[in-house]
C-alpha angles and dihedrals in degrees: 000000000000119000091240092053092054094052092043093048091048093049090049092049090051093047093237119172092210120094123231089256092056092047091051092049092050090050088060093056132100118301090259091052091048091051089052088053093048091049090053091049092049093049093049093042096057092047094047105036116049126220106241143150100199094128090053091054092043090056090049091049090052091051093240114145097210141111125246123262116268099174108129097241091051098047095043089053088053103039100032108027103029096042094237131137132224145195130267099290092052095046093047095049092047098050092041091054090050093048090048091050088052087059100257126136109245137160137179127255131187123220140196113232116231102183116112135062129275100028111158099167136024118279126227127288093265105139123078125201138154136251120207119201115209111183091325095314112112130212134189113233115188127158093160112076096092120233094353099049117130111250093201136058111262122212122228090237126123090205096052115107125229119283117232122219133170089268100047146290124305134187143166118230132176107275093228090063095060107023130066114237091253090057099040102074106173095329121142098178139028128206113222127188137186129189127199088266094055125087095195137030115263124213106242102179141335131217148174118243092243124134102233124221122241090250090057091052092049092050091048092048092048093048094047092049099044111031105111123243098012125132093266101040097040102064141349113280122191127170133177126186116222130199121277094024098306125142140184121198140176123201116175105314096338120102118191131178137182117194116183129226141118084303107027114227114227122183138170134178140165117238115233109196147009094265092056090046092054091046093053092050088055102038102036101032104025098237120153100207133159119239089236085068100039101042096066088047089052090054087059093043096052090055094048 
């Protein structure tokens, strides 16, 4: 795979009007211009490439105790060429490869997720994201946290205010200002988000500013894809961001959508059979999948 083909394939998948040449020229601009570029990529990425764990559930349905491939050639064939989505490890590796091919300095980090009730100790390092270094100033870049992912680059700066996107506000804060010592582990920073329905910011995940080794990424991916009864191995999860703050998501058998407007349209329904499940994956998420792939996933979903 040539470097130009990766950037060009990515731009095509995102439906960008800019050519590869224009993208490369913008990546050579001032830090502010580069952040504008990254923001545009993030916004287009989350609207074009779904968050989904269907391969994880397919492996479970087949009784195969293995992770999913995260080699660049494999995941670009899936996310770019086949029109599929992926979960955090796939999204992070893809956008980091693109940013690197554009000439930017980027490295992987691993985070501990803090969403959910009843946590009394830090979870595992299960979430992968990317840090971009622009002239010594670092930014979190993460298109792969599903519906709550920040759609803008976030500066490692305690004085920086939150950044507003169509789907909410996001900010990075020092971990020791929002997490008790017993929950902090080695974290330096915490991502916090707030939607229009939230009164307060919620801590999404926390991380150390450490460039992780490939072996660490492989262990995290394997654990996330194989540990029984977790969010991503228990049932299919698919999410797609829509324009103007809308969202459609599928978790197990439950389909939810929020479509904005003067009177926002909220809908929810429970899928009843494998045919409806396959139709939703095609119509709502744009996947072209054979029933031989989706039917075993439905068998997992209907029991979840």
